[in-house]
C-alpha positions as CSV (number, residue, x, y, z in Angstrom):
1,X,0.0,0.0,0.0
2,X,1.1,3.5,-0.7
3,X,1.8,5.9,2.2
4,X,-0.5,8.5,0.8
5,X,-3.2,8.7,-1.9
6,X,-2.2,9.1,-5.5
7,X,-1.7,12.6,-6.7
8,X,-3.9,13.1,-9.8
9,X,-4.0,15.4,-12.7
10,X,-7.5,15.2,-14.3
11,X,-8.3,15.9,-17.9
12,X,-11.9,16.2,-19.2
13,X,-14.3,18.6,-20.8
14,X,-18.0,17.8,-21.2
15,X,-20.7,16.7,-18.8
16,X,-19.6,13.0,-19.2
17,X,-16.4,13.8,-17.4
18,X,-18.0,15.6,-14.4
19,X,-19.0,12.5,-12.2
20,X,-15.5,11.1,-12.3
21,X,-13.9,14.3,-11.1
22,X,-16.5,14.7,-8.4
23,X,-15.8,11.1,-7.4
24,X,-12.1,11.8,-7.1
25,X,-12.7,14.7,-4.8
26,X,-15.3,12.8,-2.7
27,X,-12.9,9.8,-2.5
28,X,-10.1,11.9,-1.0
29,X,-7.7,11.8,-4.0
30,X,-5.7,15.0,-4.2
31,X,-6.3,16.5,-7.6
32,X,-3.2,18.7,-8.4
33,X,-4.8,20.3,-11.5
34,X,-7.6,20.0,-13.9
35,X,-7.0,20.2,-17.7
36,X,-10.0,21.1,-19.9
37,X,-10.6,22.5,-23.4
38,X,-10.5,26.3,-23.8
39,X,-13.8,28.2,-23.3
40,X,-16.0,28.2,-26.4
41,X,-18.6,30.6,-27.8
42,X,-22.1,29.3,-27.0
43,X,-25.7,30.5,-27.1
44,X,-27.3,33.2,-29.2
45,X,-24.9,35.8,-27.8
46,X,-21.9,33.6,-28.6
47,X,-20.4,34.4,-25.3
48,X,-17.4,32.4,-24.1
49,X,-18.6,29.5,-21.9
50,X,-16.6,27.4,-19.6
51,X,-16.8,23.6,-19.9
52,X,-18.8,21.6,-17.3
53,X,-15.5,20.2,-16.0
54,X,-14.0,23.7,-15.6
55,X,-17.0,24.9,-13.7
56,X,-16.8,22.0,-11.2
57,X,-13.0,22.6,-10.8
58,X,-13.5,26.2,-10.1
59,X,-16.2,25.4,-7.5
60,X,-13.7,23.1,-5.8
61,X,-10.9,25.7,-5.9
62,X,-8.7,23.6,-8.2
63,X,-6.1,25.0,-10.6
64,X,-7.4,24.9,-14.2
65,X,-5.2,24.6,-17.3
66,X,-6.7,25.1,-20.8
67,X,-4.0,24.6,-23.5
68,X,-4.9,24.6,-27.1
69,X,-2.7,21.5,-27.6
70,X,0.5,19.9,-26.4
71,X,2.7,20.9,-29.3
72,X,4.5,23.6,-27.3
73,X,7.3,22.2,-25.1
74,X,6.4,24.8,-22.5
75,X,2.9,23.3,-22.2
76,X,4.4,19.8,-21.7
77,X,6.8,21.2,-19.0
78,X,3.9,22.9,-17.3
79,X,2.1,19.5,-17.0
80,X,5.3,17.9,-15.7
81,X,5.5,20.6,-13.0
82,X,2.3,19.2,-11.3
83,X,4.3,16.1,-10.3
84,X,1.3,13.8,-10.8
85,X,1.4,10.1,-10.0
86,X,-1.3,9.5,-12.5
87,X,-3.4,11.4,-15.1
88,X,-7.0,10.5,-15.4
89,X,-8.7,11.3,-18.8
90,X,-12.4,11.3,-19.6
91,X,-13.6,12.8,-22.9
92,X,-10.9,15.5,-22.9
93,X,-11.0,16.1,-26.6
94,X,-7.3,16.6,-27.2
95,X,-4.8,14.1,-28.5
96,X,-2.1,13.4,-25.9
97,X,1.3,12.7,-27.5
98,X,3.8,10.2,-26.0
99,X,5.7,13.0,-24.3
100,X,2.6,13.7,-22.2
101,X,1.6,10.1,-21.6
102,X,5.1,9.4,-20.2
103,X,5.0,12.2,-17.6
104,X,2.9,10.7,-14.8
105,X,4.6,8.1,-12.6
106,X,1.9,5.5,-13.4
107,X,0.9,6.8,-16.8
108,X,-2.5,8.0,-18.0
109,X,-5.8,6.2,-17.5
110,X,-8.8,6.8,-19.8
111,X,-12.5,6.3,-19.1
112,X,-14.0,5.2,-22.4
113,X,-17.8,4.8,-23.0
114,X,-17.8,1.5,-24.8
115,X,-16.6,-2.1,-24.5
116,X,-13.3,-1.8,-26.2
117,X,-12.1,-2.7,-28.8
118,X,-15.6,-2.0,-30.1
119,X,-16.3,1.6,-30.8
120,X,-13.0,3.3,-30.4
121,X,-13.2,7.0,-31.1
122,X,-15.3,10.1,-30.6
123,X,-19.0,9.0,-30.5
124,X,-19.2,5.5,-29.0
125,X,-22.5,5.9,-27.3
126,X,-24.3,7.1,-30.4
127,X,-22.7,4.6,-32.7
128,X,-23.6,1.7,-30.5
129,X,-27.3,2.8,-30.5
130,X,-27.3,3.3,-34.3
131,X,-25.8,-0.1,-34.9
132,X,-28.5,-1.8,-32.8
133,X,-26.0,-3.1,-30.2
134,X,-27.7,-4.9,-27.4
135,X,-25.1,-3.9,-24.8
136,X,-22.3,-1.4,-24.3
137,X,-20.4,-0.3,-21.2
138,X,-17.4,1.4,-19.7
139,X,-13.7,0.5,-20.2
140,X,-10.8,1.8,-18.2
141,X,-7.7,1.8,-20.4
142,X,-4.0,2.5,-20.0
143,X,-3.4,5.1,-22.6
144,X,-0.9,4.8,-25.4
145,X,-0.3,6.9,-28.5
146,X,-2.9,5.0,-30.7
147,X,-6.6,5.9,-30.8
148,X,-8.1,4.0,-27.8
149,X,-5.7,1.1,-28.4
150,X,-4.2,0.7,-25.0
151,X,-4.4,-2.3,-22.6
152,X,-7.8,-2.6,-20.8
153,X,-7.7,-2.4,-17.0
154,X,-11.3,-2.9,-16.1
155,X,-14.8,-2.9,-17.8
156,X,-18.5,-3.0,-16.9
157,X,-21.3,-4.1,-19.2
158,X,-24.6,-2.2,-19.5
159,X,-27.6,-3.4,-21.6
160,X,-28.9,-0.9,-24.2
161,X,-32.7,-0.5,-23.7
162,X,-34.3,-0.3,-27.1
163,X,-36.2,3.0,-26.2
164,X,-33.2,4.6,-24.5
165,X,-31.8,7.9,-25.9
166,X,-28.1,8.6,-26.2
167,X,-28.5,11.3,-23.5
168,X,-30.0,8.8,-21.1
169,X,-27.3,6.2,-21.8
170,X,-24.6,8.9,-21.6
171,X,-25.7,9.8,-18.0
172,X,-25.8,6.2,-16.9
173,X,-22.3,5.4,-18.4
174,X,-20.8,8.6,-16.9
175,X,-21.8,7.5,-13.4
176,X,-20.6,4.0,-14.0
177,X,-17.3,5.3,-15.2
178,X,-16.9,7.3,-12.0
179,X,-17.6,4.2,-9.9
180,X,-15.3,2.0,-11.9
181,X,-12.5,4.6,-11.6
182,X,-12.7,4.8,-7.8
183,X,-12.8,1.0,-7.6
184,X,-9.6,0.8,-9.7
185,X,-7.8,3.5,-7.8
186,X,-8.6,2.0,-4.5
187,X,-7.4,-1.3,-5.6
188,X,-4.3,0.3,-7.1
189,X,-3.5,2.0,-3.8
190,X,-4.2,-1.0,-1.7
191,X,-1.9,-3.3,-3.7
192,X,0.9,-0.7,-4.0
193,X,0.5,-0.3,-7.8
194,X,-0.6,-3.7,-9.0
195,X,-4.2,-2.7,-9.8
196,X,-6.0,-5.0,-12.2
197,X,-4.3,-7.3,-14.7
198,X,-4.2,-5.4,-18.0
199,X,-5.6,-7.1,-21.1
200,X,-4.4,-6.4,-24.6
201,X,-7.1,-5.4,-27.0
202,X,-7.8,-7.7,-30.0
203,X,-7.5,-5.1,-32.8
204,X,-9.1,-7.5,-35.3
205,X,-12.4,-6.8,-33.5
206,X,-12.0,-3.0,-33.5
207,X,-14.8,-0.7,-34.8
208,X,-14.6,3.0,-35.0
209,X,-17.1,5.6,-33.7
210,X,-16.6,8.5,-36.0
211,X,-17.6,12.0,-34.8
212,X,-21.2,12.9,-35.4
213,X,-22.1,15.3,-38.2
214,X,-25.2,17.5,-38.4
215,X,-25.8,16.1,-41.9
216,X,-26.6,12.7,-40.4
217,X,-29.6,14.2,-38.7
218,X,-31.8,14.2,-41.8
219,X,-34.2,11.3,-41.9
220,X,-34.4,9.1,-44.9
221,X,-37.9,7.7,-44.9
222,X,-36.8,5.0,-47.4
223,X,-34.9,3.3,-44.6
224,X,-36.5,0.7,-42.4
225,X,-38.5,2.0,-39.4
226,X,-36.2,0.3,-36.9
227,X,-33.1,2.1,-38.3
228,X,-34.9,5.4,-38.2
229,X,-35.8,4.8,-34.6
230,X,-32.2,4.2,-33.7
231,X,-31.2,7.4,-35.5
232,X,-33.8,9.4,-33.6
233,X,-32.6,7.9,-30.2
234,X,-28.9,8.2,-31.0
235,X,-29.2,11.9,-32.0
236,X,-31.1,12.9,-28.8
237,X,-29.9,15.4,-27.4
238,X,-27.6,16.3,-30.4
239,X,-27.9,17.0,-33.3
240,X,-31.6,15.8,-33.1
241,X,-33.1,13.9,-36.0
242,X,-35.2,16.0,-38.4
243,X,-37.4,15.9,-41.5
244,X,-39.0,18.6,-43.7
245,X,-42.6,19.8,-43.1
246,X,-43.8,22.6,-45.3
247,X,-40.3,23.8,-45.9
248,X,-39.4,23.9,-42.2
249,X,-37.4,21.5,-40.1
250,X,-39.5,19.2,-37.9
251,X,-37.2,17.9,-35.2
252,X,-38.1,14.4,-33.9
253,X,-36.8,13.8,-30.3
254,X,-38.4,10.4,-29.7
255,X,-40.0,7.8,-31.9
256,X,-40.5,4.0,-31.9
257,X,-40.9,1.5,-34.7
258,X,-44.4,-0.2,-34.9
259,X,-45.7,-3.4,-36.3
260,X,-48.3,-1.5,-38.4
261,X,-47.8,-2.2,-42.1
262,X,-47.7,0.9,-44.3
263,X,-49.6,-0.8,-47.1
264,X,-49.5,1.3,-50.2
265,X,-48.5,4.5,-48.4
266,X,-45.3,6.1,-49.7
267,X,-42.3,6.5,-47.4
268,X,-42.7,9.6,-45.3
269,X,-46.5,9.7,-45.6
270,X,-48.4,10.2,-42.4
271,X,-50.7,7.2,-42.0
272,X,-52.5,8.4,-38.9
273,X,-52.2,11.3,-36.5
274,X,-53.6,11.4,-33.0
275,X,-52.8,11.7,-29.3
276,X,-51.2,8.2,-29.3
277,X,-48.7,9.1,-32.0
278,X,-48.1,10.3,-35.5
279,X,-47.7,7.1,-37.5
280,X,-45.4,7.5,-40.6
281,X,-44.8,5.0,-43.4
282,X,-41.3,3.9,-44.1
283,X,-39.7,1.6,-46.6
284,X,-40.1,-1.3,-44.1
285,X,-42.7,-0.9,-41.4
286,X,-43.9,2.3,-39.8
287,X,-42.6,4.8,-37.2
288,X,-44.6,6.4,-34.4
289,X,-43.4,9.9,-33.6
290,X,-43.7,10.6,-29.9
291,X,-42.0,14.0,-29.3
292,X,-41.7,16.8,-31.8
293,X,-40.5,20.3,-32.3
294,X,-41.0,23.0,-34.9
295,X,-38.6,26.0,-35.4
296,X,-39.1,28.6,-32.7
297,X,-41.1,26.3,-30.5
298,X,-40.3,23.9,-27.7
299,X,-40.2,20.1,-27.9
300,X,-43.5,18.7,-26.9
301,X,-45.3,15.3,-26.5
302,X,-47.2,14.2,-29.6
303,X,-50.6,14.6,-27.9
304,X,-49.9,18.3,-27.5
305,X,-48.4,18.7,-30.9
306,X,-51.4,17.3,-32.8
307,X,-53.7,19.6,-31.0
308,X,-52.1,22.5,-32.9
309,X,-51.0,20.7,-36.1
310,X,-53.0,18.3,-38.2
311,X,-50.6,16.0,-40.0
312,X,-53.1,13.4,-41.3
313,X,-52.4,12.6,-44.9
314,X,-49.3,14.8,-45.0
315,X,-45.9,13.6,-46.4
316,X,-42.7,14.3,-44.5
317,X,-39.3,14.8,-46.0
318,X,-38.2,16.0,-49.4
């Protein structure tokens, strides 16, 4: 056992990385500094906004570092000056070169939101839903220069509920990642650095979760209903699946494939519209729209939407 808790440098940016930082603080691990992405313009006023991780770090009175990258030797030296035993990384958003990975005494640990080697990369939660995976999870990984290629230290499996949005799954995995991190660090401390036995990834099984693009949000009604359902769920809360209605973008926040056969209805044609749902024909099966939003309005349940908008017999899309 170590004489004192590991000294940690934490690197993360979005909400996914907040629970793990909070867990470190609650668990009594000294966080020497927090690294996060520079403030970005946000909202209608495009004012600079701090990341969720930065806001938590400031609340806790922790030093915050926001380098653009680690190409400058001075930035690398600054990181070295924190004398960290370990660097914990969660959705940081910057590539860490070998010079950075080699600085902490026990290297860098990454909290990744998939069961590696499946879904390496930027958007593992959304890609798992879109692919129709039945399960996903959290993997703790010893970082190396490759993209999510390092040895796996621990993992936990989570079933993907067919009606679960990416936002809901994100929240569950972020909490699980925090729990798994603490369990690993406690074990690491108790054993004097042995931790869990690392497992080399089988790269032949690797798949890649490419970054989401807004262009992917447009619904193709010529696809099967079950695929469109996955698209809707995967893109909630961003970028939100959408289709055209009278030249405006109709955003679809929730939807579910149904067993109702579209018959001779064309893909995108509304078969029925009522409080229970707006049923739309697809190339294979039909889709029930459950939560909708028009430009300038708020997202609302379908029962409220149809009170103001009659979609019977309309055709959605181009």
